[in-house]
Z-matrix of the N, CA and C atoms (Angstrom, degrees):
N
C 1 1.471
C 2 1.523 1 110.29
N 3 1.308 2 114.97 1 147.43
C 4 1.459 3 119.04 2 174.82
C 5 1.524 4 109.13 3 -74.84
N 6 1.327 5 116.62 4 160.63
C 7 1.451 6 121.07 5 -175.14
C 8 1.519 7 112.71 6 -66.56
N 9 1.331 8 117.16 7 -24.27
C 10 1.463 9 119.13 8 -177.46
C 11 1.522 10 112.55 9 -94.31
N 12 1.329 11 117.72 10 13.27
C 13 1.447 12 121.22 11 -178.23
C 14 1.524 13 110.03 12 -103.97
N 15 1.331 14 118.78 13 124.25
C 16 1.460 15 119.96 14 179.92
C 17 1.529 16 111.49 15 -59.70
N 18 1.318 17 115.65 16 152.67
C 19 1.463 18 121.14 17 -177.98
C 20 1.535 19 109.66 18 -80.85
N 21 1.322 20 115.49 19 131.11
C 22 1.472 21 122.95 20 175.38
C 23 1.525 22 106.16 21 -106.46
N 24 1.318 23 116.55 22 96.18
C 25 1.462 24 121.30 23 -168.78
C 26 1.524 25 111.75 24 -90.16
N 27 1.347 26 117.16 25 51.97
C 28 1.452 27 121.19 26 179.31
C 29 1.519 28 109.53 27 -125.14
N 30 1.320 29 116.35 28 138.06
C 31 1.456 30 120.30 29 170.83
C 32 1.523 31 108.94 30 -67.49
N 33 1.326 32 116.64 31 160.00
C 34 1.463 33 120.57 32 -175.10
C 35 1.529 34 112.79 33 -57.41
N 36 1.342 35 121.12 34 -47.02
C 37 1.470 36 119.38 35 178.33
C 38 1.530 37 112.69 36 -59.36
N 39 1.329 38 116.64 37 -39.47
C 40 1.463 39 119.95 38 178.89
C 41 1.523 40 110.87 39 -66.70
N 42 1.327 41 116.72 40 -39.87
C 43 1.458 42 120.84 41 179.50
C 44 1.531 43 110.93 42 -63.90
N 45 1.330 44 116.35 43 -41.50
C 46 1.467 45 119.79 44 178.67
C 47 1.522 46 110.01 45 -64.97
N 48 1.341 47 117.12 46 -43.04
C 49 1.463 48 120.85 47 178.35
C 50 1.521 49 110.96 48 -62.27
N 51 1.318 50 117.35 49 -30.93
C 52 1.459 51 121.98 50 -179.90
C 53 1.522 52 111.63 51 -75.53
N 54 1.350 53 117.14 52 -40.11
C 55 1.453 54 121.37 53 -172.68
C 56 1.534 55 114.27 54 -93.10
N 57 1.327 56 117.18 55 -37.50
C 58 1.460 57 121.03 56 -170.28
C 59 1.530 58 114.39 57 -58.90
N 60 1.343 59 120.29 58 -38.93
C 61 1.467 60 118.55 59 -178.32
C 62 1.523 61 114.32 60 -56.96
N 63 1.326 62 118.06 61 -32.72
C 64 1.462 63 120.15 62 -178.61
C 65 1.534 64 110.73 63 -71.75
N 66 1.317 65 116.21 64 -37.00
C 67 1.454 66 120.52 65 174.42
C 68 1.522 67 110.15 66 -65.28
N 69 1.325 68 116.75 67 -42.65
C 70 1.464 69 121.55 68 -179.26
C 71 1.527 70 111.04 69 -64.14
N 72 1.318 71 117.61 70 -45.03
C 73 1.458 72 121.17 71 -177.20
C 74 1.526 73 111.98 72 -64.37
N 75 1.334 74 116.37 73 -42.06
C 76 1.463 75 119.71 74 179.17
C 77 1.516 76 111.17 75 -60.10
N 78 1.329 77 116.54 76 -37.29
C 79 1.455 78 120.94 77 179.84
C 80 1.519 79 111.34 78 -78.04
N 81 1.324 80 116.90 79 -40.48
C 82 1.462 81 120.92 80 -177.26
C 83 1.520 82 112.15 81 -62.34
N 84 1.317 83 116.73 82 -36.62
C 85 1.467 84 120.13 83 -176.55
C 86 1.520 85 113.22 84 -70.31
N 87 1.334 86 117.40 85 -13.72
C 88 1.464 87 119.07 86 -178.33
C 89 1.517 88 111.72 87 -55.39
N 90 1.320 89 117.02 88 -54.17
C 91 1.466 90 118.90 89 -168.92
C 92 1.514 91 113.53 90 -142.41
N 93 1.335 92 118.30 91 23.54
C 94 1.451 93 120.18 92 179.53
C 95 1.529 94 111.97 93 -61.55
N 96 1.323 95 116.82 94 -24.21
C 97 1.466 96 120.85 95 -175.66
C 98 1.529 97 113.54 96 -95.57
N 99 1.333 98 118.43 97 0.90
C 100 1.461 99 120.54 98 -175.04
C 101 1.532 100 113.83 99 -56.70
N 102 1.341 101 120.79 100 -38.90
C 103 1.468 102 118.60 101 -179.32
C 104 1.524 103 114.40 102 -62.22
N 105 1.334 104 117.58 103 -21.48
C 106 1.462 105 119.52 104 -176.04
C 107 1.524 106 112.41 105 -104.59
N 108 1.328 107 118.16 106 6.55
C 109 1.467 108 119.02 107 -179.67
C 110 1.532 109 113.30 108 -59.88
N 111 1.338 110 121.12 109 -30.41
C 112 1.474 111 118.29 110 176.42
C 113 1.527 112 113.42 111 -62.35
N 114 1.338 113 117.98 112 -27.59
C 115 1.464 114 120.37 113 -178.34
C 116 1.518 115 112.98 114 -88.17
N 117 1.315 116 117.78 115 -12.75
C 118 1.453 117 120.29 116 -172.88
C 119 1.523 118 115.09 117 -78.89
N 120 1.349 119 120.56 118 -36.06
C 121 1.472 120 118.51 119 -178.56
C 122 1.517 121 113.93 120 -56.71
N 123 1.323 122 117.68 121 -41.10
C 124 1.460 123 120.13 122 -179.93
C 125 1.522 124 111.00 123 -66.20
N 126 1.325 125 117.15 124 -40.93
C 127 1.463 126 120.26 125 -178.56
C 128 1.518 127 111.81 126 -69.03
N 129 1.348 128 116.73 127 -31.69
C 130 1.459 129 121.11 128 -176.83
C 131 1.525 130 112.50 129 -101.68
N 132 1.324 131 116.60 130 3.48
C 133 1.468 132 121.89 131 -179.87
C 134 1.527 133 110.66 132 52.78
N 135 1.330 134 115.09 133 51.43
C 136 1.456 135 121.58 134 -176.87
C 137 1.517 136 110.00 135 -134.48
N 138 1.329 137 115.99 136 157.93
C 139 1.456 138 121.04 137 174.69
C 140 1.528 139 109.54 138 -74.14
N 141 1.334 140 118.11 139 148.46
C 142 1.477 141 120.33 140 179.14
C 143 1.520 142 114.32 141 -53.75
N 144 1.360 143 120.33 142 -39.22
C 145 1.474 144 118.20 143 178.23
C 146 1.522 145 114.00 144 -60.39
N 147 1.334 146 117.85 145 -29.68
C 148 1.466 147 120.22 146 178.10
C 149 1.525 148 110.08 147 -65.74
N 150 1.311 149 116.89 148 -42.11
C 151 1.464 150 120.75 149 178.53
C 152 1.518 151 110.40 150 -67.61
N 153 1.320 152 116.60 151 -39.83
C 154 1.464 153 119.51 152 178.26
C 155 1.528 154 111.05 153 -64.92
N 156 1.317 155 116.76 154 -30.03
C 157 1.463 156 121.28 155 179.35
C 158 1.520 157 112.00 156 -62.64
N 159 1.329 158 117.24 157 -24.74
C 160 1.464 159 119.71 158 -174.43
C 161 1.528 160 112.31 159 -65.05
N 162 1.324 161 118.73 160 -27.33
C 163 1.464 162 120.19 161 176.07
C 164 1.524 163 110.11 162 -68.86
N 165 1.332 164 116.63 163 -45.47
C 166 1.463 165 120.15 164 178.65
C 167 1.526 166 111.21 165 -63.14
N 168 1.324 167 116.08 166 -40.56
C 169 1.467 168 120.45 167 179.64
C 170 1.528 169 110.47 168 -62.45
N 171 1.322 170 116.36 169 -40.80
C 172 1.464 171 119.29 170 179.23
C 173 1.522 172 110.89 171 -63.47
N 174 1.326 173 117.19 172 -45.78
C 175 1.455 174 120.65 173 -179.73
C 176 1.527 175 111.18 174 -63.43
N 177 1.329 176 116.10 175 -39.43
C 178 1.465 177 120.16 176 178.40
C 179 1.524 178 110.59 177 -64.91
N 180 1.319 179 116.93 178 -45.80
C 181 1.457 180 120.37 179 179.03
C 182 1.516 181 112.32 180 -64.96
N 183 1.327 182 116.74 181 -36.68
C 184 1.460 183 120.27 182 179.11
C 185 1.523 184 111.13 183 -65.20
N 186 1.333 185 116.26 184 -38.09
C 187 1.457 186 119.69 185 179.31
C 188 1.513 187 113.03 186 -74.07
N 189 1.328 188 117.35 187 -51.78
C 190 1.460 189 120.69 188 -178.35
C 191 1.526 190 111.57 189 -67.64
N 192 1.327 191 116.22 190 -33.26
C 193 1.454 192 119.43 191 179.87
C 194 1.511 193 112.49 192 -61.87
N 195 1.333 194 117.19 193 -34.83
C 196 1.462 195 119.51 194 179.16
C 197 1.530 196 111.28 195 -68.20
N 198 1.331 197 116.91 196 -33.77
C 199 1.462 198 120.26 197 176.70
C 200 1.525 199 110.72 198 -66.92
N 201 1.333 200 116.45 199 -32.50
C 202 1.463 201 120.84 200 -179.73
C 203 1.524 202 111.66 201 -79.75
N 204 1.327 203 115.94 202 -48.99
C 205 1.467 204 119.71 203 -172.33
C 206 1.523 205 113.12 204 -82.74
N 207 1.324 206 118.13 205 -19.24
C 208 1.452 207 119.29 206 176.00
C 209 1.521 208 112.25 207 -59.87
N 210 1.330 209 118.58 208 -54.89
C 211 1.474 210 119.14 209 175.58
C 212 1.526 211 113.48 210 -60.42
N 213 1.332 212 117.16 211 -33.00
C 214 1.463 213 119.18 212 178.15
C 215 1.527 214 111.27 213 -66.23
N 216 1.346 215 116.85 214 -34.98
C 217 1.460 216 118.92 215 177.58
C 218 1.525 217 110.99 216 -69.68
N 219 1.339 218 116.38 217 -29.15
C 220 1.467 219 119.18 218 174.56
C 221 1.525 220 111.23 219 -71.00
N 222 1.312 221 115.70 220 -30.18
C 223 1.467 222 120.21 221 -177.45
C 224 1.529 223 111.96 222 -83.31
N 225 1.340 224 116.74 223 -48.17
C 226 1.453 225 120.99 224 -171.37
C 227 1.526 226 113.69 225 -107.05
N 228 1.317 227 117.51 226 -11.64
C 229 1.456 228 120.16 227 178.74
C 230 1.507 229 112.92 228 111.13
N 231 1.338 230 115.12 229 159.56
C 232 1.470 231 120.96 230 -178.45
C 233 1.529 232 111.45 231 -73.04
N 234 1.336 233 116.56 232 -41.63
C 235 1.461 234 120.27 233 -173.95
C 236 1.534 235 113.35 234 -60.17
N 237 1.339 236 120.29 235 -51.11
C 238 1.464 237 118.34 236 -178.79
C 239 1.521 238 112.92 237 -65.06
N 240 1.331 239 117.59 238 -35.00
C 241 1.466 240 119.81 239 178.08
C 242 1.518 241 110.33 240 -67.20
N 243 1.325 242 117.37 241 -42.26
C 244 1.459 243 120.57 242 179.39
C 245 1.522 244 111.35 243 -63.71
N 246 1.322 245 117.38 244 -49.04
C 247 1.464 246 120.89 245 -176.34
C 248 1.525 247 111.23 246 -64.65
N 249 1.330 248 117.33 247 -42.55
C 250 1.467 249 119.47 248 178.87
C 251 1.521 250 110.63 249 -67.38
N 252 1.330 251 117.57 250 -37.44
C 253 1.462 252 120.33 251 178.02
C 254 1.515 253 111.88 252 -66.08
N 255 1.323 254 117.45 253 -43.63
C 256 1.465 255 120.68 254 179.59
C 257 1.525 256 111.18 255 -65.40
N 258 1.330 257 116.83 256 -39.76
C 259 1.464 258 120.17 257 178.09
C 260 1.528 259 110.25 258 -64.66
N 261 1.328 260 116.75 259 -43.57
C 262 1.465 261 120.52 260 177.31
C 263 1.522 262 111.31 261 -60.98
N 264 1.316 263 116.24 262 -42.94
C 265 1.467 264 121.08 263 179.67
C 266 1.532 265 110.80 264 -61.68
N 267 1.328 266 117.01 265 -45.01
C 268 1.462 267 120.33 266 -179.02
C 269 1.523 268 111.78 267 -65.25
N 270 1.336 269 116.24 268 -45.40
C 271 1.466 270 120.20 269 -177.78
C 272 1.526 271 110.94 270 -65.56
N 273 1.325 272 117.47 271 -46.42
C 274 1.463 273 119.63 272 -179.04
C 275 1.524 274 111.84 273 -67.26
N 276 1.327 275 117.46 274 -31.03
C 277 1.462 276 119.24 275 175.69
C 278 1.524 277 110.44 276 -63.22
N 279 1.333 278 116.17 277 -42.67
C 280 1.454 279 119.51 278 176.24
C 281 1.521 280 112.71 279 -64.63
N 282 1.330 281 116.52 280 -39.95
C 283 1.468 282 120.13 281 178.45
C 284 1.522 283 111.28 282 -66.92
N 285 1.333 284 117.43 283 -34.94
C 286 1.461 285 120.63 284 176.05
C 287 1.526 286 111.17 285 -61.29
N 288 1.321 287 116.53 286 -35.78
C 289 1.462 288 120.35 287 178.73
C 290 1.527 289 111.56 288 -65.87
N 291 1.334 290 116.42 289 -23.55
C 292 1.465 291 120.52 290 -178.11
C 293 1.521 292 112.68 291 -106.35
N 294 1.329 293 118.60 292 5.39
C 295 1.469 294 121.68 293 -176.21
C 296 1.525 295 110.81 294 -58.29
N 297 1.341 296 114.80 295 141.87
C 298 1.459 297 119.88 296 -176.72
C 299 1.522 298 113.11 297 -111.96
N 300 1.343 299 117.95 298 -7.92
C 301 1.457 300 120.37 299 -179.29
C 302 1.523 301 109.41 300 -143.23
N 303 1.331 302 114.74 301 159.03
C 304 1.451 303 120.12 302 -177.93
C 305 1.514 304 113.37 303 -64.31
N 306 1.340 305 117.10 304 -43.72
C 307 1.463 306 119.28 305 -176.90
C 308 1.518 307 111.87 306 -73.02
N 309 1.341 308 117.34 307 -31.07
C 310 1.462 309 119.39 308 172.37
C 311 1.526 310 109.99 309 -63.37
N 312 1.314 311 116.00 310 -37.32
C 313 1.465 312 120.66 311 177.79
C 314 1.524 313 110.62 312 -64.40
N 315 1.341 314 117.03 313 -40.28
C 316 1.467 315 120.95 314 179.01
C 317 1.523 316 110.61 315 -62.55
N 318 1.316 317 117.30 316 -46.68
C 319 1.468 318 121.58 317 -178.94
C 320 1.527 319 110.68 318 -63.11
N 321 1.315 320 116.26 319 -42.34
C 322 1.460 321 119.88 320 179.82
C 323 1.520 322 111.56 321 -67.25
N 324 1.330 323 116.71 322 -33.63
C 325 1.465 324 118.91 323 176.84
C 326 1.531 325 110.72 324 -65.34
N 327 1.324 326 116.84 325 -36.47
C 328 1.457 327 119.93 326 176.65
C 329 1.530 328 110.06 327 -64.77
N 330 1.328 329 116.90 328 -43.59
C 331 1.468 330 120.33 329 178.87
C 332 1.526 331 110.69 330 -64.93
N 333 1.322 332 116.81 331 -38.86
C 334 1.465 333 120.11 332 177.11
C 335 1.526 334 110.62 333 -61.98
N 336 1.326 335 116.17 334 -41.36
C 337 1.464 336 120.54 335 179.25
C 338 1.520 337 111.48 336 -64.66
N 339 1.324 338 117.45 337 -37.35
C 340 1.458 339 119.67 338 178.23
C 341 1.531 340 110.78 339 -65.27
N 342 1.329 341 116.64 340 -38.67
C 343 1.455 342 119.28 341 174.99
C 344 1.520 343 111.64 342 -63.06
N 345 1.340 344 116.31 343 -41.63
C 346 1.462 345 120.50 344 177.69
C 347 1.522 346 111.20 345 -63.23
N 348 1.326 347 116.90 346 -39.78
C 349 1.459 348 120.74 347 178.86
C 350 1.524 349 110.92 348 -62.54
N 351 1.329 350 116.86 349 -41.26
C 352 1.457 351 120.04 350 178.38
C 353 1.521 352 111.15 351 -63.00
N 354 1.334 353 116.77 352 -38.47
C 355 1.462 354 119.47 353 177.61
C 356 1.523 355 110.84 354 -63.31
N 357 1.320 356 117.04 355 -42.13
C 358 1.461 357 120.46 356 -178.12
C 359 1.523 358 112.08 357 -66.25
N 360 1.339 359 116.61 358 -46.11
C 361 1.465 360 118.61 359 -175.25
C 362 1.521 361 112.46 360 -76.10
N 363 1.317 362 117.68 361 -9.55
C 364 1.463 363 119.65 362 169.99
C 365 1.524 364 110.57 363 -88.65
N 366 1.325 365 116.60 364 -33.35
C 367 1.461 366 120.48 365 -176.67
C 368 1.525 367 112.29 366 -74.04
N 369 1.333 368 117.59 367 -50.34
C 370 1.457 369 120.39 368 -175.97
C 371 1.538 370 112.54 369 -64.63
N 372 1.330 371 120.15 370 -43.09
C 373 1.472 372 118.62 371 175.60
C 374 1.526 373 113.26 372 -64.73
N 375 1.337 374 117.18 373 -28.09
C 376 1.459 375 119.19 374 176.59
C 377 1.523 376 110.49 375 -63.08
N 378 1.333 377 115.84 376 -39.55
C 379 1.468 378 119.69 377 176.20
C 380 1.529 379 109.59 378 -60.62
N 381 1.327 380 116.51 379 -43.85
C 382 1.469 381 120.05 380 179.41
C 383 1.521 382 110.95 381 -65.45
N 384 1.339 383 116.69 382 -42.22
C 385 1.461 384 120.26 383 -179.02
C 386 1.526 385 111.66 384 -59.76
N 387 1.332 386 116.07 385 -42.86
C 388 1.459 387 120.67 386 -171.51
C 389 1.523 388 112.16 387 -91.49
N 390 1.336 389 116.50 388 -41.38
C 391 1.460 390 120.18 389 -171.36
C 392 1.532 391 112.97 390 -117.35
N 393 1.326 392 117.44 391 15.98
C 394 1.458 393 120.26 392 -173.66
C 395 1.508 394 114.68 393 -57.90
N 396 1.320 395 117.81 394 -31.24
C 397 1.458 396 121.51 395 -178.80
C 398 1.523 397 111.72 396 -109.19
N 399 1.335 398 117.28 397 22.38
C 400 1.456 399 121.80 398 -177.00
C 401 1.529 400 109.85 399 -126.74
N 402 1.341 401 118.08 400 154.11
C 403 1.466 402 120.56 401 179.93
C 404 1.523 403 113.39 402 -65.68
N 405 1.343 404 117.37 403 -21.68
C 406 1.461 405 119.70 404 179.65
C 407 1.516 406 112.53 405 -60.71
N 408 1.336 407 117.12 406 -26.85
C 409 1.463 408 119.80 407 -178.05
C 410 1.526 409 111.37 408 -61.53
N 411 1.323 410 117.13 409 -36.80
C 412 1.464 411 120.42 410 179.83
C 413 1.528 412 110.39 411 -64.62
N 414 1.322 413 116.92 412 -42.32
C 415 1.460 414 120.60 413 179.65
C 416 1.524 415 111.10 414 -64.16
N 417 1.330 416 116.08 415 -43.78
C 418 1.464 417 119.35 416 -177.05
C 419 1.524 418 110.40 417 -68.32
N 420 1.340 419 118.00 418 -46.22
C 421 1.464 420 120.18 419 178.37
C 422 1.521 421 110.91 420 -61.12
N 423 1.332 422 116.93 421 -39.09
C 424 1.455 423 120.05 422 177.96
C 425 1.516 424 111.85 423 -63.53
N 426 1.336 425 116.48 424 -42.29
C 427 1.462 426 120.77 425 178.29
C 428 1.517 427 110.95 426 -63.26
N 429 1.329 428 117.20 427 -47.27
C 430 1.456 429 120.56 428 -178.41
C 431 1.536 430 111.40 429 -64.29
N 432 1.316 431 117.07 430 -40.54
C 433 1.466 432 120.27 431 178.77
C 434 1.524 433 110.96 432 -64.70
N 435 1.336 434 116.42 433 -39.43
C 436 1.463 435 119.82 434 177.79
C 437 1.523 436 110.75 435 -64.22
N 438 1.328 437 116.69 436 -38.24
C 439 1.460 438 120.35 437 178.60
C 440 1.523 439 110.88 438 -64.77
N 441 1.334 440 116.61 439 -43.33
C 442 1.460 441 120.15 440 179.60
C 443 1.521 442 111.57 441 -62.02
N 444 1.340 443 116.88 442 -30.46
C 445 1.456 444 120.45 443 -179.08
C 446 1.527 445 112.34 444 -85.56
N 447 1.337 446 117.23 445 -37.42
C 448 1.463 447 121.14 446 -173.53
C 449 1.517 448 113.39 447 -82.87
N 450 1.327 449 116.69 448 -41.43
C 451 1.462 450 120.37 449 -172.17
C 452 1.530 451 112.96 450 -59.66
N 453 1.362 452 120.80 451 -39.39
C 454 1.470 453 118.41 452 177.59
C 455 1.524 454 113.68 453 -62.07
N 456 1.328 455 117.95 454 -23.25
C 457 1.462 456 119.82 455 175.61
C 458 1.524 457 111.35 456 -78.58
N 459 1.325 458 116.88 457 -32.46
C 460 1.458 459 121.98 458 -179.83
C 461 1.526 460 111.58 459 -84.92
N 462 1.333 461 117.15 460 -27.92
C 463 1.455 462 121.21 461 -174.69
C 464 1.514 463 115.10 462 -56.24
N 465 1.339 464 119.44 463 -49.05
C 466 1.460 465 118.73 464 -179.62
C 467 1.527 466 113.59 465 -59.78
N 468 1.335 467 117.52 466 -33.28
C 469 1.464 468 120.10 467 176.94
C 470 1.521 469 110.15 468 -64.06
N 471 1.334 470 115.73 469 -44.97
C 472 1.459 471 120.05 470 178.03
C 473 1.519 472 111.05 471 -63.53
N 474 1.335 473 116.82 472 -41.64
C 475 1.458 474 120.28 473 178.56
C 476 1.519 475 112.34 474 -62.18
N 477 1.318 476 116.46 475 -39.06
C 478 1.461 477 120.25 476 178.51
C 479 1.524 478 111.15 477 -64.31
N 480 1.331 479 117.02 478 -38.96
C 481 1.463 480 120.56 479 179.29
C 482 1.523 481 111.33 480 -66.75
N 483 1.340 482 116.35 481 -43.54
C 484 1.466 483 119.78 482 179.90
C 485 1.522 484 111.08 483 -64.67
N 486 1.318 485 116.83 484 -45.58
C 487 1.469 486 119.84 485 -178.03
C 488 1.519 487 111.67 486 -68.01
N 489 1.331 488 117.63 487 -32.51
C 490 1.465 489 120.03 488 179.42
C 491 1.525 490 111.12 489 -66.40
N 492 1.325 491 117.23 490 -34.42
C 493 1.453 492 121.04 491 179.97
C 494 1.525 493 112.56 492 -83.76
N 495 1.336 494 116.93 493 -30.34
C 496 1.456 495 120.63 494 -175.51
C 497 1.527 496 110.22 495 -125.72
N 498 1.340 497 117.26 496 -95.56
C 499 1.467 498 121.89 497 177.75
C 500 1.515 499 107.79 498 -161.45
N 501 1.339 500 117.37 499 173.45
C 502 1.462 501 118.98 500 179.90
C 503 1.518 502 111.26 501 -67.48
N 504 1.321 503 117.42 502 -29.76
C 505 1.467 504 119.49 503 178.30
C 506 1.529 505 111.44 504 -66.69
N 507 1.322 506 116.87 505 -28.17
C 508 1.459 507 120.44 506 179.59
C 509 1.524 508 111.83 507 -64.36
N 510 1.326 509 117.41 508 -23.60
C 511 1.464 510 120.90 509 178.24
C 512 1.525 511 110.22 510 -60.38
N 513 1.318 512 116.94 511 -41.40
C 514 1.465 513 120.24 512 -176.99
C 515 1.526 514 111.42 513 -79.72
N 516 1.339 515 117.60 514 -31.18
C 517 1.461 516 118.97 515 170.02
C 518 1.528 517 110.06 516 -63.30
N 519 1.322 518 115.47 517 -36.37
C 520 1.460 519 121.22 518 178.44
C 521 1.528 520 110.41 519 -62.70
N 522 1.338 521 117.37 520 -44.09
C 523 1.461 522 120.72 521 177.59
C 524 1.527 523 111.51 522 -62.51
N 525 1.330 524 115.81 523 -42.65
C 526 1.468 525 119.47 524 178.74
C 527 1.529 526 110.70 525 -61.61
N 528 1.347 527 116.39 526 -43.52
C 529 1.458 528 120.15 527 -179.27
C 530 1.525 529 111.61 528 -66.40
N 531 1.326 530 117.06 529 -37.35
C 532 1.458 531 120.68 530 178.76
C 533 1.528 532 112.20 531 -64.59
N 534 1.319 533 117.27 532 -27.17
C 535 1.462 534 120.98 533 -176.79
C 536 1.522 535 112.65 534 -77.12
N 537 1.315 536 117.78 535 -27.31
C 538 1.462 537 120.41 536 -172.52
C 539 1.531 538 113.96 537 -65.80
N 540 1.348 539 120.66 538 -46.25
C 541 1.475 540 118.36 539 179.77
C 542 1.531 541 113.69 540 -59.97
N 543 1.353 542 119.75 541 -48.97
C 544 1.471 543 117.05 542 177.64
C 545 1.520 544 113.53 543 -65.10
N 546 1.331 545 118.11 544 -29.74
C 547 1.461 546 120.48 545 176.25
C 548 1.526 547 110.53 546 -65.18
N 549 1.339 548 116.67 547 -44.74
C 550 1.461 549 119.99 548 177.22
C 551 1.536 550 111.16 549 -64.42
N 552 1.320 551 115.77 550 -38.88
C 553 1.458 552 120.51 551 178.10
C 554 1.531 553 110.65 552 -62.28
N 555 1.342 554 116.13 553 -43.12
C 556 1.461 555 120.71 554 179.91
C 557 1.527 556 111.42 555 -67.25
N 558 1.320 557 117.03 556 -38.78
C 559 1.466 558 119.94 557 176.62
C 560 1.522 559 110.99 558 -57.94
N 561 1.313 560 116.04 559 -35.47
C 562 1.456 561 121.68 560 -175.85
C 563 1.529 562 111.66 561 -82.85
N 564 1.356 563 117.80 562 -42.54
C 565 1.461 564 119.10 563 -165.33
C 566 1.528 565 115.18 564 -122.04
N 567 1.332 566 118.26 565 -10.40
C 568 1.471 567 119.10 566 -177.52
C 569 1.524 568 108.89 567 -81.91
N 570 1.294 569 116.74 568 105.99
C 571 1.462 570 121.39 569 177.73
C 572 1.522 571 109.85 570 -94.21
N 573 1.311 572 116.07 571 158.84
C 574 1.464 573 120.52 572 -178.57
C 575 1.535 574 110.18 573 -68.29
N 576 1.336 575 115.52 574 135.89
C 577 1.469 576 120.59 575 -178.56
C 578 1.519 577 113.38 576 -118.89
N 579 1.316 578 118.09 577 -6.60
C 580 1.462 579 118.86 578 179.03
C 581 1.521 580 109.48 579 -60.77
N 582 1.337 581 117.92 580 129.12
C 583 1.466 582 119.81 581 179.95
C 584 1.520 583 111.52 582 -54.86
N 585 1.307 584 116.15 583 135.96
C 586 1.457 585 121.34 584 -178.07
C 587 1.526 586 110.84 585 -63.98
N 588 1.331 587 115.51 586 137.82
C 589 1.457 588 120.00 587 178.19
C 590 1.508 589 114.63 588 80.30
N 591 1.343 590 117.88 589 7.73
C 592 1.462 591 120.45 590 -178.41
C 593 1.518 592 112.18 591 -110.76
N 594 1.322 593 118.03 592 20.69
C 595 1.456 594 120.45 593 176.71
C 596 1.522 595 109.94 594 -65.07
N 597 1.313 596 116.00 595 140.63
C 598 1.462 597 121.00 596 -179.77
C 599 1.517 598 109.60 597 -132.87
N 600 1.313 599 116.10 598 160.77
C 601 1.458 600 119.91 599 177.99
C 602 1.519 601 109.73 600 -73.46
N 603 1.354 602 117.85 601 139.07
C 604 1.463 603 120.41 602 179.13
C 605 1.532 604 110.73 603 -65.22
N 606 1.326 605 116.24 604 112.13
C 607 1.457 606 120.62 605 -178.88
C 608 1.529 607 109.18 606 -138.29
N 609 1.357 608 117.69 607 90.88
C 610 1.458 609 119.73 608 179.35
C 611 1.528 610 113.18 609 -72.79
N 612 1.332 611 118.04 610 -16.99
C 613 1.458 612 120.89 611 -177.67
C 614 1.516 613 114.41 612 -53.85
N 615 1.350 614 118.64 613 -51.03
C 616 1.467 615 119.49 614 179.39
C 617 1.529 616 113.19 615 -59.26
N 618 1.327 617 116.67 616 -31.28
C 619 1.467 618 119.47 617 178.49
C 620 1.521 619 109.62 618 -65.31
N 621 1.325 620 116.24 619 -47.88
C 622 1.467 621 120.13 620 -177.32
C 623 1.518 622 111.76 621 -65.59
N 624 1.329 623 118.00 622 -28.24
C 625 1.464 624 121.25 623 -179.51
C 626 1.527 625 112.83 624 -86.46
N 627 1.309 626 117.20 625 -8.27
C 628 1.460 627 120.49 626 -177.30
C 629 1.528 628 110.85 627 -69.94
N 630 1.320 629 117.04 628 127.57
C 631 1.466 630 120.59 629 179.22
C 632 1.536 631 111.02 630 -64.62
N 633 1.328 632 116.20 631 -39.63
C 634 1.465 633 118.56 632 178.36
C 635 1.528 634 110.65 633 -62.01
N 636 1.341 635 116.57 634 -43.13
C 637 1.467 636 120.10 635 178.11
C 638 1.525 637 110.58 636 -60.46
N 639 1.311 638 117.53 637 -43.86
C 640 1.466 639 121.18 638 -178.58
C 641 1.525 640 111.30 639 -63.27
N 642 1.338 641 116.89 640 -42.96
C 643 1.462 642 120.22 641 -177.67
C 644 1.524 643 111.15 642 -66.96
N 645 1.323 644 116.41 643 -48.65
C 646 1.466 645 119.57 644 -179.05
C 647 1.534 646 111.37 645 -65.81
N 648 1.329 647 116.99 646 -36.94
C 649 1.457 648 120.22 647 178.96
C 650 1.525 649 110.60 648 -66.50
N 651 1.323 650 117.23 649 -41.51
C 652 1.462 651 120.69 650 177.88
C 653 1.525 652 111.00 651 -62.29
N 654 1.323 653 116.96 652 -44.18
C 655 1.469 654 120.45 653 -179.31
C 656 1.524 655 111.07 654 -65.50
N 657 1.338 656 116.40 655 -47.21
C 658 1.448 657 119.90 656 -179.08
C 659 1.529 658 111.15 657 -67.58
N 660 1.332 659 115.95 658 -38.50
C 661 1.468 660 119.54 659 177.81
C 662 1.514 661 112.56 660 -63.56
N 663 1.332 662 117.00 661 -38.70
C 664 1.466 663 120.22 662 177.50
C 665 1.525 664 110.74 663 -64.21
N 666 1.329 665 116.27 664 -41.57
C 667 1.468 666 120.20 665 179.81
C 668 1.524 667 110.71 666 -65.49
N 669 1.330 668 116.98 667 -47.47
C 670 1.467 669 120.29 668 -179.70
C 671 1.520 670 110.78 669 -65.73
N 672 1.335 671 116.82 670 -37.21
C 673 1.460 672 119.82 671 178.80
C 674 1.510 673 112.37 672 -62.07
N 675 1.333 674 115.94 673 -44.99
C 676 1.459 675 119.35 674 179.45
C 677 1.530 676 110.71 675 -65.19
N 678 1.328 677 116.25 676 -35.94
C 679 1.481 678 119.94 677 178.74
C 680 1.520 679 110.86 678 -61.44
N 681 1.321 680 117.17 679 -48.50
C 682 1.459 681 119.83 680 -175.47
C 683 1.520 682 112.49 681 -77.37
N 684 1.319 683 117.79 682 -30.68
C 685 1.468 684 118.57 683 174.61
C 686 1.535 685 110.59 684 -62.28
């Protein structure tokens, strides 16, 4: 580690246990509720296309949110962005369970996605901060990428099981409850990892103009689009 980098005093298994839940939750919330979407329009007094829109809104918020919160994590640190994102995710998940209209559900899904984006952009830079020059970084990035790809396939099955035993609203209470243990764990053990003296002004503009960002985003967006279609 460089001298200006804060010490991350966690063994690799502990670090993965600390970081992985936030990656999992952001991915799980994408489509865990898809099996129950036919029952939701009547409960929310909304047209089916409005409910279907909530998946697109979540994906849009998850993508744009990372462009917004990434520079903020460089400016203010990983820990405050992660904690605020996890708190937002938990609160909006609970509010989604109590939503009374379709458009309120859409707005809350966007807010939930922004919380998920904040969790992601705090987690991935933490890996770079701590393990950027070590072989462990490859293992952790590989694990997180596999989770982002696998969990959306498993999520609808889990959502169907929860709704069959309880109701579709219980799915979002379930997400809120799942967020609390890792949030408490992070409050206790997640220390700041942003290198000291490297704070920068939040400027998403250069990111959006980056050719590398555009190419990778187009490729990843095409893959994710084909998956969800």
